[in-house]
Legacy VTK file of the C-alpha trace (Angstrom):
# vtk DataFile Version 3.0
C-alpha trace
ASCII
DATASET POLYDATA
POINTS 152 float
-3.459 -20.271 -27.576
-7.149 -19.559 -27.084
-7.794 -17.051 -24.276
-9.673 -19.645 -22.183
-6.606 -21.907 -22.393
-4.231 -19.181 -21.168
-2.742 -19.548 -17.688
-4.733 -17.900 -14.856
-2.130 -15.153 -14.393
-2.363 -14.104 -18.040
-6.177 -14.141 -17.903
-6.041 -12.139 -14.645
-3.889 -9.466 -16.267
-6.342 -9.260 -19.152
-9.332 -8.995 -16.792
-7.617 -6.269 -14.753
-6.925 -4.202 -17.885
-10.664 -4.414 -18.631
-11.553 -3.423 -15.061
-13.223 -6.763 -14.349
-11.986 -6.758 -10.741
-13.932 -9.768 -9.392
-12.732 -11.981 -12.257
-9.163 -10.662 -12.079
-9.152 -11.232 -8.327
-10.420 -14.817 -8.616
-7.837 -15.607 -11.281
-4.979 -14.035 -9.294
-5.957 -16.022 -6.211
-5.999 -19.152 -8.365
-2.580 -18.297 -9.828
-1.165 -17.502 -6.382
-2.408 -20.829 -5.010
-0.753 -22.760 -7.811
2.565 -20.910 -8.093
2.934 -18.230 -5.359
3.016 -14.862 -7.094
6.256 -12.876 -6.966
7.781 -9.661 -8.267
5.497 -7.310 -10.152
2.582 -9.706 -9.766
2.258 -8.951 -6.029
1.474 -5.241 -6.526
-1.019 -6.319 -9.195
-2.644 -8.685 -6.711
-2.734 -5.887 -4.124
-4.342 -3.401 -6.512
-6.896 -5.869 -7.849
-7.740 -7.156 -4.361
-8.370 -3.588 -3.213
-10.561 -2.830 -6.225
-12.497 -6.049 -5.586
-13.010 -5.180 -1.905
-10.492 -7.513 -0.244
-8.495 -5.253 2.075
-6.905 -8.145 3.981
-5.471 -9.598 0.771
-4.350 -6.120 -0.322
-2.308 -5.619 2.836
-0.940 -9.168 2.778
0.159 -8.766 -0.862
1.976 -5.499 -0.082
3.624 -7.148 2.938
4.793 -9.995 0.697
6.051 -7.492 -1.891
7.960 -5.708 0.865
9.567 -8.931 2.094
10.469 -10.079 -1.433
11.987 -6.693 -2.331
13.932 -6.501 0.925
15.252 -10.031 0.409
16.309 -9.115 -3.138
18.129 -6.024 -1.820
15.814 -3.565 -3.595
15.485 -1.003 -0.806
13.376 1.445 -2.831
10.821 -1.195 -3.849
10.737 -2.503 -0.258
10.158 1.040 1.004
7.442 1.592 -1.591
5.635 -1.539 -0.486
5.995 -0.484 3.169
4.436 2.890 2.349
1.531 1.137 0.635
0.935 -1.085 3.679
0.942 2.037 5.850
-1.385 3.873 3.479
-3.990 1.111 3.479
-3.772 0.667 7.237
-4.175 4.413 7.732
-7.012 5.038 5.302
-8.916 1.810 5.756
-8.375 0.854 9.407
-6.962 3.932 11.209
-4.613 1.635 13.172
-1.978 4.273 13.857
0.660 2.202 15.679
1.299 -0.168 12.757
1.063 2.764 10.340
3.902 4.494 12.179
5.911 1.269 12.209
5.614 0.774 8.464
6.415 4.432 7.751
9.495 4.292 9.970
10.597 1.136 8.160
10.205 2.925 4.817
12.169 5.938 6.082
15.040 3.699 7.183
15.096 1.924 3.835
15.214 5.233 1.954
17.821 6.839 4.221
20.736 8.040 2.117
19.041 7.185 -1.185
18.516 9.812 -3.895
14.953 11.125 -4.062
12.429 8.892 -5.817
8.632 8.911 -6.207
8.551 6.655 -3.140
9.892 9.600 -1.107
6.900 11.657 -2.264
4.432 8.912 -1.342
6.116 8.565 2.023
5.688 12.312 2.586
2.012 12.178 1.641
1.180 9.235 3.892
3.285 10.614 6.772
1.398 13.934 6.483
-1.969 12.181 6.620
-0.782 10.132 9.593
0.154 13.340 11.430
-3.194 14.931 10.590
-5.040 11.809 11.735
-3.489 11.831 15.181
-4.405 15.464 15.880
-7.419 16.112 18.058
-9.756 19.047 17.529
-9.195 22.143 19.611
-10.794 21.551 23.034
-12.109 25.096 23.335
-13.705 27.471 20.947
-11.637 30.582 20.882
-10.356 33.177 18.515
-9.020 31.825 15.219
-5.478 32.642 16.318
-5.922 30.343 19.353
-7.039 27.458 17.167
-4.095 28.035 14.849
-1.637 27.807 17.733
-3.211 24.560 18.880
-2.984 22.880 15.451
0.494 24.241 14.737
2.105 22.507 17.734
LINES 1 153
152 0 1 2 3 4 5 6 7 8 9 10 11 12 13 14 15 16 17 18 19 20 21 22 23 24 25 26 27 28 29 30 31 32 33 34 35 36 37 38 39 40 41 42 43 44 45 46 47 48 49 50 51 52 53 54 55 56 57 58 59 60 61 62 63 64 65 66 67 68 69 70 71 72 73 74 75 76 77 78 79 80 81 82 83 84 85 86 87 88 89 90 91 92 93 94 95 96 97 98 99 100 101 102 103 104 105 106 107 108 109 110 111 112 113 114 115 116 117 118 119 120 121 122 123 124 125 126 127 128 129 130 131 132 133 134 135 136 137 138 139 140 141 142 143 144 145 146 147 148 149 150 151
């Protein structure tokens, strides 16, 4: 099959490997409209959408990946997708309430599960969330005073 005759999803994968994010994004949106992407194609859509500057589609794709993984009973994949939603909300919108909700959801999904890379990502994003909600020290004092304030 000639490359131009390949299905949009196959052409999107090829474009993403080449780093042609706008083309990959357009093809993934076309593929999603015609056959609703599932499985490993949703994280691809999320990554390509982010690289192409479409944060709303990135978050929606991770939310869909979370729902699909949860429905399939894959708690680790569902938690991983939840962490990614939280990460994008934290870094790109600073909306802390939904960030905390998604992180708590991920923690519940991982509860009792052996450690995975998702646990590490959860720790990273949770740490950034905690740093983000801190306020600077209200008074300028000795360094030991500032340390006590931040260490609370």
